[in-house]
Structure formats: C-alpha cells, structure tokens
C-alpha positions in Angstrom: -94.7 124.0 -139.3 -96.5 125.0 -136.1 -99.4 127.4 -136.0 -97.5 129.9 -133.8 -94.6 130.1 -136.3 -97.0 130.8 -139.1 -98.8 133.5 -137.2 -95.5 135.1 -136.1 -94.3 135.2 -139.7 -97.5 136.8 -140.9 -97.4 139.4 -138.2 -93.9 140.5 -139.2 -95.3 141.7 -142.6 -95.5 145.5 -141.9 -97.3 146.2 -145.2 -100.4 144.2 -144.2 -102.8 146.1 -142.0 -104.2 143.0 -140.4 -104.1 141.9 -136.8 -104.0 138.2 -135.9 -105.3 137.2 -132.5 -103.9 134.7 -130.1 -104.6 131.1 -131.3 -106.8 129.2 -128.8 -108.0 125.7 -128.7 -111.6 124.7 -128.4 -113.0 121.7 -126.5 -113.2 119.5 -129.7 -109.5 120.1 -130.5 -110.0 122.9 -133.1 -107.6 125.9 -133.1 -109.2 129.2 -133.8 -107.3 132.3 -134.9 -109.1 135.6 -135.2 -108.3 138.2 -137.9 -109.1 141.9 -137.8 -108.3 144.9 -140.1 -106.9 148.1 -138.6 -108.0 151.5 -140.0 -106.6 154.9 -139.1 -109.1 157.6 -139.0 -108.7 161.4 -139.1 -110.5 164.0 -137.0 -110.9 167.7 -137.5 -110.2 169.8 -134.5 -110.0 173.5 -133.6 -106.6 174.8 -132.5 -106.2 178.5 -131.9 -109.4 179.4 -133.8 -108.7 177.7 -137.1 -109.6 174.3 -138.4 -106.7 171.8 -138.6 -106.4 168.2 -139.5 -104.9 165.8 -137.0 -104.5 162.1 -136.6 -107.4 160.2 -135.2 -107.9 156.9 -133.4 -107.2 153.5 -134.8 -110.4 151.5 -135.6 -110.4 147.8 -135.7 -113.0 145.8 -137.6 -113.4 142.0 -137.6 -112.5 140.2 -140.9 -113.0 136.6 -139.9 -111.4 133.6 -138.3 -109.2 130.7 -139.3 -110.3 127.3 -137.9 -107.8 124.5 -137.9 -109.1 121.0 -137.2 -107.7 117.7 -138.1 -104.9 119.1 -140.3 -107.4 121.1 -142.4 -107.8 124.9 -142.4 -111.1 126.7 -142.9 -111.7 130.4 -143.4 -114.9 131.8 -141.9 -115.5 135.4 -142.9 -117.2 137.9 -140.6 -120.3 139.3 -142.2 -121.3 142.9 -141.5 -125.1 142.8 -141.8 -125.3 146.6 -141.2 -123.2 147.3 -144.3 -125.4 144.9 -146.4 -128.6 146.6 -145.1 -127.3 150.1 -145.8 -126.3 149.1 -149.3 -129.8 147.8 -150.0 -131.3 151.0 -148.7 -129.0 153.1 -150.8 -129.8 151.1 -154.0 -133.6 151.6 -153.2 -133.2 155.3 -152.7 -131.1 155.7 -155.9 -133.7 153.8 -158.0 -136.5 155.9 -156.5 -134.7 159.1 -157.4 -134.0 157.9 -160.9 -137.6 156.9 -161.4 -138.9 160.2 -160.0 -136.6 162.2 -162.4 -137.8 160.0 -165.3 -141.4 160.7 -164.5 -140.9 164.4 -164.0 -139.0 164.7 -167.3 -141.6 162.7 -169.4 -144.8 161.6 -167.6 -146.0 158.1 -168.5 -149.6 159.3 -169.2 -150.6 160.6 -172.6 -150.2 164.3 -173.5 -153.7 165.7 -173.8 -152.8 169.3 -174.8 -154.0 170.6 -178.1 -151.5 171.9 -180.5 
C-alpha cells in the first residue's frame, strides 16, 4: 500500500482531531509525514454590554513525525520543553506550599513554653 493511500484513509476519519501534513522525501530517500493536533478554543467577548461565550480560533500543536525509510516506519514525538519546565515549577511550588503549611501548623523546633 502506498504512503499517500494510508494518509488519505487516515484523514477521512472525522473523529480523530489530527492533521497529517504532506509527505515529502528527503535527500537520503526517507519519507517524512508531520502530525499535528487541532484544538478549538473559546473566547469571551462583550456584545451589547453583557458577557457572552463565542467560538474562538483553532489552535494547532505539533505531535510528531512519521519517518519511513527502507520499508521501516519510525515515530518521532515532538517534545514540548515549555510544558515540562512549567510542570517542574508547579511541583516545586506545591511542595514549598505544603512544607510551609506543615511548619506553620507544627514547627520542627521544640516547644519551650511552661505548662
């Protein structure tokens, strides 16, 4: 089966919110097919003085590429380093808040009050 037929069959699936790019061939004979995910966003706008919800723009984010070379297929995912960095910062912030709350509730130093 040809690559073009496989891509056309996959694009006909309306339930999958993915977009396959045009396959192109590199200098070494590899075929590369890009894959992206489509998101529909919503915006809030003001119409006649009140806040209403309306459809927003489509946002496309890269998912990865299929590389076909010598009859073999490889999947190379696209890595979003910003998402990874934000997750690390969020985990650090959450652990700092939890540690602060634990110290404020019961300090780690001994209780020196007389009873």
